[in-house]
TORPA-4810 file (N, C-alpha, C, O; in nm, 3 decimals):
<nodes>
NODE_1_14.644_10.992_11.164_14.508_11.011_11.216_14.457_10.880_11.276_14.469_10.774_11.214_M
NODE_2_14.400_10.888_11.398_14.349_10.768_11.463_14.207_10.741_11.415_14.117_10.822_11.436_D
NODE_3_14.186_10.623_11.350_14.054_10.588_11.300_13.976_10.503_11.399_13.871_10.450_11.366_N
NODE_4_14.027_10.489_11.521_13.961_10.406_11.621_13.838_10.477_11.676_13.842_10.595_11.711_S
NODE_5_13.727_10.400_11.685_13.604_10.454_11.745_13.598_10.423_11.893_13.514_10.477_11.965_S
NODE_6_13.687_10.338_11.938_13.683_10.294_12.077_13.607_10.164_12.093_13.607_10.104_12.201_G
NODE_7_13.541_10.118_11.986_13.470_9.989_11.987_13.547_9.896_11.894_13.526_9.896_11.772_V
NODE_8_13.635_9.819_11.953_13.733_9.743_11.875_13.674_9.653_11.769_13.724_9.650_11.657_G
NODE_9_13.568_9.578_11.803_13.514_9.482_11.707_13.454_9.554_11.586_13.463_9.503_11.474_V
NODE_10_13.394_9.670_11.608_13.339_9.745_11.494_13.450_9.803_11.408_13.440_9.804_11.285_L
NODE_11_13.556_9.850_11.471_13.670_9.902_11.395_13.729_9.793_11.306_13.765_9.819_11.191_D
NODE_12_13.739_9.672_11.359_13.795_9.562_11.281_13.701_9.520_11.168_13.746_9.489_11.058_K
NODE_13_13.570_9.519_11.196_13.473_9.486_11.091_13.479_9.590_10.980_13.468_9.557_10.862_A
NODE_14_13.497_9.718_11.018_13.509_9.824_10.918_13.634_9.805_10.834_13.632_9.834_10.714_A
NODE_15_13.742_9.758_10.895_13.864_9.729_10.819_13.838_9.622_10.713_13.884_9.635_10.599_L
NODE_16_13.765_9.517_10.750_13.734_9.410_10.656_13.652_9.464_10.538_13.684_9.436_10.423_V
NODE_17_13.548_9.541_10.567_13.464_9.595_10.460_13.543_9.690_10.371_13.529_9.688_10.248_L
NODE_18_13.626_9.773_10.431_13.709_9.865_10.352_13.804_9.790_10.262_13.828_9.831_10.148_S
NODE_19_13.860_9.679_10.312_13.951_9.598_10.231_13.880_9.540_10.109_13.939_9.528_10.002_A
NODE_20_13.752_9.504_10.126_13.676_9.444_10.016_13.625_9.547_9.916_13.576_9.511_9.809_L
NODE_21_13.635_9.674_9.951_13.588_9.779_9.860_13.665_9.776_9.728_13.610_9.812_9.623_E
NODE_22_13.790_9.734_9.733_13.871_9.732_9.611_13.854_9.605_9.530_13.913_9.592_9.422_S
NODE_23_13.773_9.509_9.580_13.749_9.388_9.502_13.757_9.262_9.587_13.784_9.269_9.707_G
NODE_24_13.733_9.146_9.524_13.734_9.018_9.597_13.868_8.993_9.666_13.973_9.037_9.619_P
NODE_25_13.863_8.922_9.780_13.986_8.891_9.853_13.976_8.752_9.916_13.871_8.713_9.967_A
NODE_26_14.085_8.679_9.910_14.095_8.554_9.985_14.117_8.589_10.132_14.138_8.705_10.167_T
NODE_27_14.113_8.488_10.217_14.141_8.513_10.359_14.281_8.569_10.376_14.303_8.662_10.455_L
NODE_28_14.377_8.514_10.302_14.514_8.566_10.310_14.520_8.711_10.265_14.593_8.791_10.322_A
NODE_29_14.442_8.745_10.164_14.437_8.883_10.116_14.378_8.976_10.220_14.425_9.089_10.237_G
NODE_30_14.275_8.929_10.291_14.216_9.010_10.398_14.317_9.034_10.510_14.330_9.145_10.561_L
NODE_31_14.388_8.929_10.546_14.489_8.942_10.652_14.593_9.045_10.612_14.632_9.130_10.693_V
NODE_32_14.639_9.037_10.486_14.742_9.131_10.439_14.689_9.274_10.434_14.761_9.368_10.469_A
NODE_33_14.564_9.291_10.391_14.509_9.425_10.374_14.472_9.491_10.506_14.481_9.613_10.519_A
NODE_34_14.431_9.410_10.605_14.381_9.467_10.731_14.483_9.466_10.843_14.475_9.546_10.936_T
NODE_35_14.580_9.376_10.834_14.675_9.361_10.944_14.619_9.283_11.061_14.682_9.275_11.166_G
NODE_36_14.499_9.226_11.043_14.438_9.146_11.150_14.498_9.007_11.154_14.548_8.957_11.053_L
NODE_37_14.493_8.946_11.271_14.535_8.807_11.282_14.442_8.720_11.197_14.324_8.751_11.184_A
NODE_38_14.495_8.613_11.141_14.416_8.528_11.052_14.286_8.478_11.117_14.181_8.487_11.054_R
NODE_39_14.289_8.425_11.242_14.163_8.379_11.303_14.061_8.493_11.319_13.941_8.473_11.301_P
NODE_40_14.110_8.612_11.353_14.021_8.727_11.372_13.958_8.768_11.239_13.837_8.791_11.232_T
NODE_41_14.040_8.777_11.135_13.989_8.816_11.003_13.883_8.716_10.956_13.780_8.754_10.902_A
NODE_42_13.911_8.586_10.977_13.816_8.483_10.935_13.686_8.493_11.013_13.578_8.487_10.956_H
NODE_43_13.697_8.508_11.146_13.578_8.515_11.230_13.491_8.634_11.192_13.369_8.621_11.184_R
NODE_44_13.551_8.749_11.168_13.475_8.869_11.131_13.411_8.856_10.993_13.296_8.893_10.973_L
NODE_45_13.487_8.802_10.897_13.433_8.787_10.762_13.313_8.692_10.762_13.214_8.718_10.694_A
NODE_46_13.322_8.584_10.835_13.211_8.487_10.842_13.092_8.548_10.913_12.977_8.526_10.873_V
NODE_47_13.116_8.626_11.020_13.006_8.692_11.091_12.938_8.795_11.000_12.815_8.805_10.999_A
NODE_48_13.017_8.870_10.924_12.961_8.967_10.831_12.885_8.896_10.718_12.785_8.948_10.667_L
NODE_49_12.931_8.780_10.681_12.861_8.700_10.580_12.724_8.658_10.632_12.626_8.656_10.557_E
NODE_50_12.717_8.624_10.760_12.590_8.585_10.822_12.487_8.698_10.810_12.367_8.673_10.792_H
NODE_51_12.535_8.821_10.821_12.447_8.938_10.813_12.436_8.993_10.670_12.381_9.101_10.649_H
NODE_52_12.490_8.917_10.571_12.481_8.950_10.428_12.556_9.078_10.393_12.534_9.136_10.287_R
NODE_53_12.645_9.122_10.480_12.729_9.237_10.448_12.854_9.193_10.372_12.921_9.274_10.307_M
NODE_54_12.883_9.066_10.381_12.991_9.002_10.304_12.931_8.879_10.238_12.842_8.814_10.294_V
NODE_55_12.980_8.846_10.118_12.936_8.725_10.047_13.059_8.658_9.987_13.171_8.704_10.010_A
NODE_56_13.039_8.551_9.911_13.149_8.482_9.843_13.124_8.483_9.693_13.010_8.475_9.648_R
NODE_57_13.232_8.492_9.616_13.217_8.479_9.472_13.234_8.332_9.431_13.247_8.245_9.517_D
NODE_58_13.233_8.306_9.301_13.237_8.167_9.251_13.367_8.096_9.291_13.371_7.973_9.297_M
NODE_59_13.472_8.173_9.317_13.600_8.114_9.358_13.612_8.102_9.510_13.716_8.060_9.561_Q
NODE_60_13.504_8.140_9.581_13.508_8.131_9.727_13.572_8.250_9.794_13.589_8.251_9.916_G
NODE_61_13.610_8.352_9.716_13.670_8.471_9.775_13.563_8.559_9.841_13.446_8.554_9.803_R
NODE_62_13.603_8.636_9.939_13.511_8.727_10.007_13.486_8.850_9.919_13.578_8.905_9.858_F
NODE_63_13.360_8.892_9.914_13.321_9.013_9.840_13.220_9.090_9.925_13.164_9.035_10.020_I
NODE_64_13.196_9.215_9.891_13.092_9.292_9.960_12.956_9.228_9.933_12.928_9.184_9.821_L
NODE_65_12.871_9.223_10.036_12.745_9.150_10.027_12.626_9.236_9.988_12.634_9.358_9.986_G
NODE_66_12.513_9.170_9.956_12.395_9.239_9.905_12.328_9.333_10.006_12.259_9.426_9.967_P
NODE_67_12.350_9.307_10.135_12.286_9.393_10.234_12.336_9.536_10.222_12.261_9.630_10.250_R
NODE_68_12.461_9.555_10.183_12.517_9.690_10.169_12.446_9.765_10.057_12.419_9.885_10.069_L
NODE_69_12.415_9.695_9.947_12.343_9.759_9.837_12.202_9.797_9.881_12.150_9.902_9.842_A
NODE_70_12.139_9.711_9.962_12.004_9.742_10.011_12.005_9.865_10.101_11.917_9.951_10.092_E
NODE_71_12.105_9.873_10.187_12.116_9.989_10.276_12.145_10.116_10.196_12.090_10.222_10.225_L
NODE_72_12.231_10.104_10.094_12.262_10.220_10.011_12.137_10.268_9.937_12.115_10.389_9.924_A
NODE_73_12.057_10.173_9.888_11.934_10.210_9.817_11.837_10.281_9.912_11.773_10.379_9.873_A
NODE_74_11.827_10.232_10.035_11.739_10.296_10.133_11.786_10.436_10.166_11.705_10.528_10.178_A
NODE_75_11.918_10.453_10.179_11.972_10.586_10.206_11.944_10.679_10.089_11.910_10.796_10.107_A
NODE_76_11.959_10.625_9.968_11.932_10.704_9.848_11.786_10.745_9.842_11.754_10.858_9.802_G
NODE_77_11.695_10.654_9.881_11.553_10.686_9.879_11.521_10.796_9.979_11.441_10.885_9.950_E
NODE_78_11.583_10.791_10.097_11.562_10.897_10.195_11.605_11.032_10.139_11.534_11.131_10.156_D
NODE_79_11.721_11.037_10.073_11.769_11.162_10.015_11.676_11.208_9.904_11.647_11.327_9.891_R
NODE_80_11.628_11.113_9.825_11.537_11.145_9.715_11.408_11.207_9.769_11.362_11.309_9.719_L
NODE_81_11.351_11.144_9.872_11.225_11.193_9.928_11.244_11.328_9.997_11.154_11.412_9.995_L
NODE_82_11.359_11.349_10.059_11.385_11.476_10.126_11.388_11.591_10.026_11.351_11.704_10.058_A
NODE_83_11.433_11.562_9.904_11.445_11.664_9.800_11.318_11.677_9.718_11.291_11.783_9.661_T
NODE_84_11.239_11.570_9.713_11.127_11.563_9.619_11.020_11.668_9.644_10.965_11.723_9.549_A
NODE_85_10.989_11.696_9.771_10.878_11.786_9.803_10.884_11.919_9.730_10.793_11.950_9.654_G
NODE_86_10.989_11.999_9.753_10.995_12.129_9.685_11.006_12.120_9.534_10.955_12.206_9.462_P
NODE_87_11.073_12.016_9.484_11.087_12.001_9.339_10.951_11.972_9.275_10.917_12.030_9.172_V
NODE_88_10.874_11.881_9.336_10.741_11.848_9.282_10.646_11.967_9.295_10.564_11.991_9.207_L
NODE_89_10.657_12.040_9.405_10.572_12.159_9.422_10.600_12.262_9.313_10.508_12.320_9.257_T
NODE_90_10.728_12.284_9.284_10.766_12.377_9.178_10.716_12.328_9.043_10.666_12.406_8.962_H
NODE_91_10.729_12.197_9.018_10.682_12.140_8.892_10.531_12.158_8.877_10.482_12.193_8.770_L
NODE_92_10.459_12.133_8.985_10.313_12.155_8.982_10.280_12.301_8.951_10.190_12.329_8.872_R
NODE_93_10.354_12.393_9.014_10.325_12.534_8.994_10.357_12.580_8.852_10.286_12.662_8.795_D
NODE_94_10.464_12.525_8.795_10.505_12.562_8.659_10.407_12.507_8.555_10.373_12.576_8.459_V
NODE_95_10.363_12.382_8.575_10.278_12.317_8.475_10.129_12.335_8.502_10.047_12.324_8.411_T
NODE_96_10.094_12.362_8.626_9.954_12.369_8.664_9.888_12.232_8.678_9.766_12.223_8.689_G
NODE_97_9.970_12.126_8.678_9.918_11.990_8.686_9.974_11.918_8.808_10.077_11.957_8.863_E
NODE_98_9.906_11.812_8.850_9.954_11.728_8.959_10.088_11.664_8.921_10.107_11.622_8.807_S
NODE_99_10.178_11.658_9.017_10.312_11.602_8.992_10.335_11.484_9.086_10.295_11.488_9.203_A
NODE_100_10.400_11.381_9.036_10.426_11.260_9.115_10.569_11.212_9.097_10.636_11.246_9.000_Q
NODE_101_10.614_11.133_9.193_10.743_11.065_9.184_10.717_10.917_9.207_10.656_10.878_9.306_L
NODE_102_10.764_10.834_9.113_10.743_10.689_9.119_10.875_10.615_9.131_10.977_10.656_9.075_Y
NODE_103_10.873_10.505_9.207_10.985_10.411_9.210_10.932_10.273_9.177_10.818_10.238_9.207_R
NODE_104_11.017_10.194_9.114_10.978_10.057_9.081_10.995_9.967_9.202_11.093_9.980_9.276_R
NODE_105_10.901_9.878_9.221_10.913_9.774_9.323_10.862_9.644_9.262_10.741_9.623_9.251_Q
NODE_106_10.955_9.557_9.221_10.918_9.433_9.156_10.849_9.460_9.024_10.903_9.530_8.938_G
NODE_107_10.729_9.404_9.007_10.655_9.422_8.883_10.554_9.535_8.891_10.466_9.546_8.807_D
NODE_108_10.567_9.620_8.992_10.476_9.733_9.009_10.558_9.861_9.026_10.681_9.857_9.040_M
NODE_109_10.488_9.974_9.025_10.552_10.102_9.058_10.470_10.168_9.168_10.348_10.155_9.174_R
NODE_110_10.541_10.239_9.255_10.476_10.299_9.371_10.495_10.450_9.366_10.605_10.499_9.338_I
NODE_111_10.388_10.524_9.392_10.396_10.669_9.406_10.454_10.699_9.544_10.390_10.673_9.646_C
NODE_112_10.576_10.754_9.548_10.643_10.777_9.676_10.635_10.924_9.720_10.666_10.955_9.835_V
NODE_113_10.593_11.014_9.629_10.576_11.155_9.664_10.485_11.218_9.559_10.481_11.173_9.445_A
NODE_114_10.413_11.322_9.599_10.320_11.387_9.506_10.293_11.530_9.549_10.303_11.564_9.667_A
NODE_115_10.259_11.614_9.451_10.212_11.750_9.477_10.083_11.768_9.397_10.082_11.759_9.275_A
NODE_116_9.975_11.793_9.469_9.842_11.797_9.408_9.806_11.937_9.359_9.851_12.037_9.416_E
NODE_117_9.726_11.944_9.255_9.674_12.072_9.208_9.599_12.141_9.322_9.534_12.076_9.404_R
NODE_118_9.610_12.272_9.325_9.550_12.347_9.435_9.401_12.373_9.415_9.328_12.393_9.512_L
NODE_119_9.356_12.372_9.289_9.216_12.403_9.264_9.167_12.326_9.143_9.246_12.270_9.067_S
NODE_120_9.036_12.324_9.125_8.978_12.256_9.011_8.984_12.105_9.028_9.000_12.054_9.139_G
NODE_121_8.971_12.035_8.915_8.974_11.889_8.918_9.112_11.841_8.960_9.211_11.880_8.900_L
NODE_122_9.119_11.757_9.062_9.247_11.708_9.113_9.272_11.568_9.060_9.186_11.480_9.069_R
NODE_123_9.390_11.549_9.005_9.418_11.424_8.935_9.536_11.349_8.995_9.584_11.253_8.935_D
NODE_124_9.584_11.392_9.110_9.704_11.331_9.165_9.678_11.186_9.205_9.566_11.146_9.234_T
NODE_125_9.784_11.110_9.204_9.781_10.972_9.253_9.825_10.977_9.400_9.933_11.029_9.429_V
NODE_126_9.746_10.924_9.492_9.785_10.931_9.634_9.919_10.864_9.661_9.951_10.761_9.601_P
NODE_127_9.997_10.923_9.751_10.124_10.863_9.791_10.096_10.724_9.848_10.005_10.706_9.929_V
NODE_128_10.176_10.627_9.806_10.158_10.489_9.849_10.082_10.404_9.749_10.076_10.282_9.762_G
NODE_129_10.022_10.469_9.648_9.947_10.395_9.547_10.041_10.303_9.468_10.153_10.341_9.434_S
NODE_130_9.994_10.183_9.440_10.069_10.086_9.361_10.002_10.074_9.224_9.883_10.043_9.214_T
NODE_131_10.079_10.099_9.120_10.026_10.099_8.984_10.102_10.000_8.897_10.209_9.952_8.933_L
NODE_132_10.044_9.971_8.783_10.102_9.873_8.691_10.230_9.924_8.625_10.250_10.044_8.608_T
NODE_133_10.317_9.829_8.589_10.434_9.861_8.507_10.405_9.836_8.359_10.496_9.845_8.276_M
NODE_134_10.281_9.806_8.327_10.246_9.771_8.188_10.190_9.889_8.110_10.169_9.878_7.990_K
NODE_135_10.165_10.003_8.177_10.106_10.118_8.109_10.139_10.245_8.185_10.162_10.243_8.306_A
NODE_136_10.142_10.357_8.111_10.168_10.486_8.172_10.309_10.535_8.142_10.402_10.456_8.126_G
NODE_137_10.325_10.668_8.135_10.456_10.723_8.096_10.564_10.695_8.199_10.679_10.673_8.161_S
NODE_138_10.530_10.695_8.328_10.635_10.666_8.428_10.676_10.519_8.422_10.792_10.487_8.447_S
NODE_139_10.583_10.429_8.389_10.619_10.288_8.369_10.717_10.276_8.252_10.812_10.198_8.258_A
NODE_140_10.692_10.352_8.145_10.785_10.350_8.031_10.925_10.393_8.074_11.024_10.332_8.035_Q
NODE_141_10.932_10.499_8.155_11.062_10.549_8.202_11.132_10.444_8.287_11.251_10.418_8.268_I
NODE_142_11.060_10.383_8.380_11.121_10.286_8.471_11.159_10.157_8.399_11.240_10.079_8.450_L
NODE_143_11.101_10.134_8.281_11.130_10.013_8.204_11.239_10.037_8.098_11.317_9.946_8.068_M
NODE_144_11.245_10.157_8.042_11.322_10.181_7.919_11.471_10.150_7.932_11.533_10.106_7.835_A
NODE_145_11.529_10.172_8.049_11.673_10.152_8.065_11.706_10.023_8.140_11.817_10.007_8.190_W
NODE_146_11.611_9.931_8.147_11.634_9.804_8.216_11.729_9.715_8.135_11.751_9.737_8.016_E
NODE_147_11.784_9.613_8.204_11.865_9.513_8.135_11.778_9.442_8.030_11.658_9.426_8.051_E
NODE_148_11.839_9.398_7.918_11.761_9.341_7.807_11.664_9.230_7.847_11.550_9.227_7.801_P
NODE_149_11.709_9.139_7.934_11.622_9.027_7.971_11.501_9.075_8.051_11.389_9.030_8.027_E
NODE_150_11.524_9.166_8.145_11.413_9.220_8.225_11.322_9.306_8.139_11.200_9.308_8.158_R
NODE_151_11.381_9.377_8.043_11.303_9.459_7.951_11.211_9.371_7.867_11.093_9.402_7.849_L
NODE_152_11.265_9.261_7.816_11.187_9.169_7.733_11.069_9.113_7.812_10.956_9.106_7.762_H
NODE_153_11.095_9.072_7.937_10.987_9.019_8.022_10.882_9.126_8.050_10.762_9.099_8.046_R
NODE_154_10.928_9.247_8.077_10.837_9.355_8.112_10.747_9.397_7.999_10.638_9.450_8.022_G
NODE_155_10.791_9.376_7.875_10.711_9.417_7.759_10.596_9.320_7.731_10.504_9.353_7.657_L
NODE_156_10.601_9.202_7.791_10.493_9.105_7.768_10.364_9.155_7.831_10.355_9.169_7.953_Q
NODE_157_10.266_9.181_7.748_10.138_9.231_7.796_10.133_9.381_7.819_10.033_9.432_7.868_G
NODE_158_10.242_9.452_7.785_10.246_9.597_7.807_10.168_9.671_7.699_10.149_9.620_7.589_A
NODE_159_10.124_9.793_7.733_10.053_9.878_7.638_10.150_9.953_7.548_10.107_10.020_7.454_R
NODE_160_10.279_9.944_7.576_10.380_10.010_7.492_10.474_9.905_7.435_10.476_9.792_7.482_F
NODE_161_10.551_9.943_7.334_10.635_9.849_7.260_10.783_9.879_7.281_10.820_9.983_7.337_T
NODE_162_10.868_9.787_7.235_11.013_9.809_7.240_11.051_9.930_7.156_11.142_10.004_7.193_A
NODE_163_10.983_9.950_7.044_11.010_10.066_6.959_10.978_10.196_7.033_11.053_10.293_7.025_T
NODE_164_10.867_10.196_7.105_10.830_10.314_7.184_10.936_10.344_7.289_10.971_10.460_7.311_A
NODE_165_10.988_10.240_7.355_11.089_10.261_7.459_11.221_10.307_7.399_11.296_10.381_7.463_L
NODE_166_11.250_10.265_7.278_11.368_10.315_7.208_11.356_10.466_7.188_11.453_10.540_7.204_S
NODE_167_11.236_10.511_7.153_11.212_10.654_7.139_11.225_10.728_7.271_11.274_10.840_7.275_G
NODE_168_11.180_10.664_7.378_11.193_10.723_7.513_11.340_10.743_7.547_11.379_10.850_7.596_V
NODE_169_11.422_10.642_7.521_11.567_10.654_7.550_11.630_10.765_7.467_11.718_10.837_7.514_R
NODE_170_11.586_10.778_7.343_11.643_10.880_7.254_11.604_11.021_7.299_11.689_11.111_7.302_R
NODE_171_11.477_11.041_7.334_11.427_11.173_7.374_11.464_11.210_7.516_11.492_11.326_7.546_R
NODE_172_11.465_11.108_7.604_11.488_11.134_7.746_11.360_11.163_7.822_11.366_11.205_7.938_G
NODE_173_11.243_11.141_7.762_11.116_11.156_7.832_11.012_11.067_7.764_11.031_11.021_7.652_W
NODE_174_10.901_11.044_7.836_10.793_10.959_7.783_10.660_11.029_7.802_10.644_11.113_7.892_A
NODE_175_10.563_10.995_7.717_10.427_11.046_7.735_10.328_10.932_7.715_10.357_10.834_7.647_Q
NODE_176_10.212_10.946_7.775_10.105_10.850_7.752_9.974_10.926_7.742_9.953_11.026_7.810_S
NODE_177_9.886_10.877_7.656_9.756_10.938_7.633_9.651_10.829_7.647_9.632_10.748_7.556_I
NODE_178_9.583_10.827_7.761_9.481_10.726_7.785_9.536_10.585_7.792_9.462_10.489_7.770_G
NODE_179_9.665_10.570_7.824_9.729_10.438_7.822_9.694_10.357_7.946_9.661_10.239_7.936_E
NODE_180_9.701_10.421_8.062_9.669_10.352_8.188_9.523_10.371_8.225_9.458_10.279_8.276_R
NODE_181_9.473_10.490_8.201_9.336_10.524_8.239_9.274_10.611_8.131_9.335_10.711_8.091_E
NODE_182_9.155_10.578_8.081_9.093_10.657_7.975_9.077_10.804_8.015_9.035_10.835_8.127_P
NODE_183_9.111_10.893_7.922_9.093_11.035_7.947_9.206_11.103_8.021_9.203_11.224_8.041_G
NODE_184_9.307_11.027_8.063_9.419_11.083_8.139_9.547_11.078_8.056_9.578_10.976_7.994_V
NODE_185_9.621_11.188_8.056_9.750_11.196_7.987_9.859_11.223_8.090_9.832_11.277_8.198_A
NODE_186_9.982_11.186_8.057_10.094_11.213_8.148_10.223_11.224_8.071_10.236_11.178_7.958_S
NODE_187_10.321_11.288_8.135_10.457_11.301_8.081_10.553_11.271_8.195_10.531_11.316_8.308_V
NODE_188_10.661_11.196_8.168_10.756_11.156_8.272_10.899_11.165_8.221_10.924_11.160_8.100_S
NODE_189_10.994_11.177_8.316_11.136_11.178_8.284_11.212_11.103_8.393_11.162_11.090_8.505_A
NODE_190_11.333_11.052_8.362_11.406_10.969_8.458_11.486_11.048_8.560_11.546_11.151_8.528_P
NODE_191_11.486_10.998_8.684_11.575_11.047_8.789_11.688_10.945_8.800_11.662_10.825_8.814_V
NODE_192_11.811_10.992_8.795_11.926_10.901_8.794_12.007_10.915_8.923_12.026_11.025_8.975_R
NODE_193_12.054_10.800_8.974_12.138_10.798_9.092_12.282_10.829_9.056_12.313_10.853_8.939_G
NODE_194_12.372_10.827_9.155_12.513_10.859_9.132_12.580_10.772_9.026_12.673_10.817_8.959_P
NODE_195_12.535_10.647_9.011_12.594_10.557_8.910_12.529_10.574_8.773_12.558_10.498_8.681_S
NODE_196_12.440_10.674_8.759_12.367_10.704_8.636_12.253_10.606_8.609_12.190_10.612_8.503_N
NODE_197_12.226_10.516_8.704_12.114_10.422_8.689_11.983_10.495_8.718_11.977_10.578_8.808_R
NODE_198_11.880_10.462_8.641_11.748_10.523_8.663_11.690_10.467_8.794_11.671_10.346_8.806_V
NODE_199_11.662_10.554_8.890_11.612_10.510_9.020_11.468_10.552_9.044_11.404_10.502_9.137_V
NODE_200_11.415_10.644_8.962_11.278_10.691_8.982_11.232_10.761_8.854_11.311_10.789_8.764_A
NODE_201_11.103_10.789_8.850_11.045_10.866_8.739_10.964_10.980_8.798_10.882_10.959_8.887_A
NODE_202_10.987_11.101_8.748_10.907_11.215_8.789_10.806_11.241_8.678_10.837_11.228_8.560_V
NODE_203_10.682_11.278_8.718_10.572_11.277_8.622_10.473_11.389_8.652_10.458_11.431_8.767_S
NODE_204_10.405_11.438_8.548_10.284_11.518_8.567_10.171_11.448_8.494_10.192_11.384_8.390_V
NODE_205_10.051_11.459_8.549_9.936_11.394_8.488_9.813_11.481_8.501_9.803_11.563_8.592_S
NODE_206_9.719_11.462_8.409_9.595_11.536_8.413_9.505_11.495_8.298_9.543_11.409_8.218_G
NODE_207_9.386_11.553_8.287_9.293_11.518_8.179_9.350_11.554_8.042_9.419_11.655_8.027_P
NODE_208_9.320_11.471_7.945_9.363_11.499_7.808_9.314_11.636_7.763_9.381_11.703_7.685_I
NODE_209_9.196_11.678_7.811_9.142_11.808_7.773_9.239_11.922_7.807_9.246_12.022_7.735_E
NODE_210_9.315_11.906_7.918_9.410_12.010_7.956_9.548_11.985_7.896_9.612_12.078_7.847_R
NODE_211_9.592_11.859_7.899_9.728_11.828_7.855_9.738_11.809_7.705_9.848_11.809_7.649_L
NODE_212_9.624_11.791_7.638_9.614_11.768_7.493_9.662_11.627_7.459_9.701_11.550_7.546_S
NODE_213_9.658_11.595_7.332_9.704_11.464_7.287_9.854_11.466_7.257_9.910_11.367_7.207_R
NODE_214_9.919_11.576_7.288_10.066_11.587_7.273_10.123_11.651_7.400_10.183_11.759_7.395_H
NODE_215_10.104_11.585_7.515_10.145_11.648_7.642_10.294_11.675_7.652_10.336_11.766_7.724_P
NODE_216_10.375_11.596_7.580_10.519_11.618_7.584_10.559_11.753_7.529_10.654_11.815_7.578_G
NODE_217_10.487_11.800_7.428_10.518_11.932_7.371_10.498_12.042_7.474_10.571_12.141_7.476_R
NODE_218_10.399_12.022_7.560_10.367_12.124_7.660_10.461_12.120_7.779_10.503_12.225_7.827_M
NODE_219_10.494_12.001_7.827_10.554_11.991_7.960_10.686_11.914_7.969_10.745_11.907_8.077_H
NODE_220_10.733_11.856_7.859_10.854_11.772_7.869_10.972_11.847_7.929_11.042_11.791_8.014_A
NODE_221_10.995_11.971_7.888_11.114_12.042_7.936_11.107_12.069_8.085_11.208_12.057_8.154_Q
NODE_222_10.990_12.105_8.134_10.975_12.130_8.278_11.000_12.002_8.358_11.060_12.006_8.466_A
NODE_223_10.954_11.889_8.304_10.972_11.762_8.375_11.117_11.717_8.370_11.169_11.666_8.469_I
NODE_224_11.182_11.735_8.256_11.325_11.703_8.244_11.405_11.787_8.344_11.497_11.736_8.408_I
NODE_225_11.370_11.915_8.356_11.440_12.004_8.450_11.421_11.955_8.594_11.516_11.954_8.672_D
NODE_226_11.297_11.916_8.629_11.270_11.867_8.765_11.348_11.738_8.792_11.407_11.722_8.899_A
NODE_227_11.347_11.647_8.695_11.422_11.521_8.711_11.571_11.550_8.725_11.639_11.483_8.802_A
NODE_228_11.620_11.648_8.652_11.761_11.685_8.661_11.797_11.738_8.798_11.905_11.710_8.850_G
NODE_229_11.706_11.816_8.859_11.733_11.869_8.993_11.738_11.757_9.096_11.823_11.758_9.186_R
NODE_230_11.648_11.660_9.083_11.650_11.546_9.175_11.776_11.462_9.155_11.836_11.418_9.253_L
NODE_231_11.815_11.440_9.030_11.936_11.362_9.001_12.059_11.431_9.059_12.147_11.366_9.116_S
NODE_232_12.065_11.563_9.043_12.179_11.638_9.096_12.185_11.632_9.247_12.293_11.623_9.305_E
NODE_233_12.069_11.635_9.312_12.064_11.624_9.459_12.119_11.490_9.505_12.191_11.483_9.605_A
NODE_234_12.086_11.382_9.432_12.138_11.250_9.468_12.289_11.243_9.447_12.360_11.181_9.526_L
NODE_235_12.337_11.306_9.341_12.483_11.304_9.315_12.557_11.381_9.424_12.662_11.338_9.471_R
NODE_236_12.502_11.497_9.463_12.570_11.579_9.565_12.578_11.511_9.699_12.674_11.530_9.773_R
NODE_237_12.476_11.430_9.731_12.471_11.369_9.864_12.536_11.231_9.869_12.538_11.168_9.974_S
NODE_238_12.588_11.185_9.755_12.648_11.049_9.755_12.789_11.053_9.810_12.855_10.949_9.818_S
</nodes>
């Protein structure tokens, strides 16, 4: 099968990236894996390094660069948002409450999709809203599976504890009652990418009067099911 696109320099750059998919490589290793002339392999690897698609490890070997991870994350977010609309709408209809999807960005979380209640008091968080990572059930979800050092930093000043997050990991969902905003309760569950890493939190929120002081008992299963559908969509499209 001919893998040529007709654009020689791009075909050769693709060869270099494909060679690095299996792990770090010296220049000699790239030459052997790609069949490119040594000057060509070096020139392409350095050019790709300039664009952060290739990097170097501690031994100076070529490795895949951080820009590829950024592009993959962006592609994953597009797939997530494409799927989120109908899933959140169904979750809203099943629970009767506003439904949201949050992603972490630095020390904050952003509402990237939402389905608002159709009638009565509306409690949805507008798409694009930036909220704290220190309180709220979706913040707990986005924090609970973090690396230990980032988890420790994130707990400083938080309204929840390490013990609470341990419970979140065990149950697979989180709830909050007046944690971020007085009178508001919420329940959230994790959305996982193809590598099983938590990439988002799906949530329902509303007044404590409707959700009660035990909102997880009412809605956890519906939210887990919605998060599962989003996770499955990301796995299928990877």
